[in-house]
N, C-alpha and C positions, 0 to 999 in steps of 0.2 A: 304108237298114238293110242290114248287109253278113251274110251268112250262109256258113257253111262246111257244104259238102255231103258226107255225105248229112245232111238236116235231120233233127233228132230230134222227137219228138212235140210238145214244148212250141212249138219253133220253127214246125212247121207250123201249129199253132193259131194263133199271134200273126200269122202271115203272112196266113191266110185268115180272120181273125176278123171282118174288117169295120171296125168303130170300137170303140175301147176308151175306157170311162169311168171315172172315180172317183167314188164316192159318199161323202159326209162323213155321218156317222152318229153320232146319240146315242141312249142307252138306258139305263133303269134296269134292272138286272139281278136285281132282287129275284125275279121270277117265272120266271125263265129259269134252265137248267142250262147257262149259260155261253153262249160265242159258237157253237162249232162243233155242227155237225150230230150228234145222236145217234139210235140207233135207238129208246131209250125215254124220251126227254125233250124238252120244248119248248125250243127254243134260239133266239136271235136269228138266227142264219145262216139258218136253216129258214123263219122268218117273213118275211125279206126275199126270199130266194129265190122263195117262193110268191107274194109280191106282184109283184115284178118279172116272174116268168114268166106270172101272171095277166094283166098290162096289156099285155104284148108279145107275148101269145098263142103263145109258144115257151119249152121249157124252157130257163132261162138260170142259169148257175152265178154265184155270188157269192163271191168270193174275199177275204177279210179281210187286213188287216196282221198280224193274230196273233190268238191265243186269249185269251178271258179266261174265268176260271173261274165256276162256279155263284154267284150272288150278287154278282159284280163288275159294277160300273158303267162307262159311258163317256161322256165328255163329247164325245170325238171318236174315233171308230173309222173308218178309211178301208177301203174295199173297191172291187174292180173288177168290172165286167161287160162283156162283148163283146156288141155289137149288129149287125146285117147294114147298117143305114144310119143316118145321123145322125138326131139326136132332138132334140125342142123339150125343152131341160133344164127349164124352170120349169113346164111342162105335166107331165113326169114326176114332178117333186117332188112337186107337188099331188096327183096320182092315186096316188102310192105311200103318201103320209101319210093319204090317205083310206082305203086299204087296210090299213095298218099299225096294230096295236094301240096304245093310248095310251101305252104305255111305251117306243116305238121311233120316232124320227123321222129322216127324211132331210132334212138342212139344205141341202144343195147337191150339184149333179152338174157335173163338170167333164170335158171331153175331153182325153185324153193320148195319148202316141204309142203306137203298137200293141206295142211292145215293154216298155212301163213295167208293172210289177207291184207290186200293193199291199203285198205282204209283203217280197218280195225287195230292192226298191228303196227302202224306208223306211230313212232315215239316222239319225233321232232318235225316241225314243218317251220320253214323260214321262207318269210316273204321280203321282198324289196320293193320300195316306192321310191320312183325317180321323179326329180324335179329340176328343171333347168330355168335360170333366170335372164338369160340372154336368148333372144329368138333365133331358133336353129329349125330350118325346114327339114333337117334329117331327123329330127327327134320327135316330131309332132304325132307320132303314133306309138311313141314308146317312152314318153317323158311328159310330165305335166309342165306347160310353161306358165310360170308364176311370177310376175315381175316386182311385186312390193317388196320393200326391205324386209329381211327378216332377223329377228334377234336370236341368234344360235344358242347363246348362254342360256336364255330363258327356255328354250326348247330342250336342252339337255337336262336342265333341272327339272322339266315336266317328266322327260324319259324317266328319270330316276324314281319318281313318283308312281309312274305307271308299273315299272318293274317289280315293285312291292305290293301291287294290287292282285285281286284274284277275281271278283267279281266285275265283269265288264257288260252288264246288261245295257249299259247308258250307250255303249257303242253298237249294240245289236239291231238289225232291222226289226220292226215291231211283227207281231204274229209269227214269230219264228218257234217252229215246235221242237223245244229241246227240253233235256229234263233239268238242266241247270246252265247257269251262265258263267261258270268258273273256268277259267283257263290258267295254266301254270306257264308264266312268263320267263324264259330261260335266258332271253337276251332282247335288248331294246336300244337302239342307239341312231343318232342323227349325225352325218359326217358332211362336211363342205369340201368340194374340191374346185377349186376356182368360182364358176358360177354355177356347178351343179351340185345339186342336195340327194342324198341318198339316205332314206330311213330303212333301217333293218329291224325285223321283229321276227323272234323264234319262240314257237310255244308248242305245249303238247296238242292243242286244237285252237281253232278259231270260229268264231260267231259269224253269221250273215252280215256282211257290210262292215264288220267290225274295224279292218283296217283302215279302209277309206275313210270312215268317220273318225278314226283316231288320229290319221293324219290332218284332217280338216280341223279337229280341235287343236292339234299342235300348232298348225299354222296360224290359227288366231292367236294363241299365246305369244307366238313369234312375231306377229303383228300388232301385238299389245293391244288387241282387241277383248283378250281375257287375260286373267292372271292366274297364278299357282294355286292361289286359294280358290279361285273359281273351278279349276280342274279338280280339286279334292271335293268341292260340292257336288260336281257332275258326276264324278266315280261314286259317290255315297248316293246320289239319287236314283240310279237306275233307270232314269228317264232319257231316252234317246233324244227327245226335243230341246233338252239342255245342253246337248253336245253340239259340236260343230257340224258343218255340212259334210256331205260325203264328196270326197274330191274324185275327180275323173277316173274312169276304169283305166285309162290307156296307160298310165304311169305304173300300174301294179303288176308284179312278177311273182309267180309261185317259184321260188328260186332253188329249194332242196328239200327233199322228203327223206327222213332217216329212220332205220329200223335196226333192231339188235340182229348180231351177225348170226345168230343161232337159227334163224329161219331159212338161212340159204343153204343149198345142198352141197 
């Protein structure tokens, strides 16, 4: 590991942290105010930090690969923790799942290099958005019930336009503090199985509210409220007010977070 002196705070922490581990986490976001710790709301990060700190008997920070909003779920969220000494992975997984509420699970713990970072080293993030068009009481917290007829052909054409775009300011929540609005889209597709729709999008990063606004815009196109030409205008505008509404959070899942193999020990 190479450092340039003087070391900044982050580098010092990484140098003396002991051992760093990645946690593979799943959660149902229905009862949480998102991932990130908040002063007046129960969050996934807070629950995991409390469980880890209790088991390890020392205050331990849990750093996630990114935020998910209130009501959003995760099939795979990745977070890292630092511990003084090596741990028994399977034993800690069992103990954490005993402490955590039923809607959060730790699936796996793996050792990584000390400089590996759950957020900054993530190369690809994949999200799924679920929609069902036949009322189903078992899907009310994990899929968006949307009854109007949808033109799948038009939505697929719209996905091809999105695939070639870079700047997604038009889908970002306003007053978002970011250096730029560019995202590298690796995959974007819309599929239909019987009466169930699945939107899949993979990119290097996502902006706040981006996917839900994107799905809302695609639904407008699928319902023929907007055209493909309108989509081009929306993307060029960078204006959130021109894009579609944000669809409900409960249909959205953080599906997968990917890293280069070299970060693992």
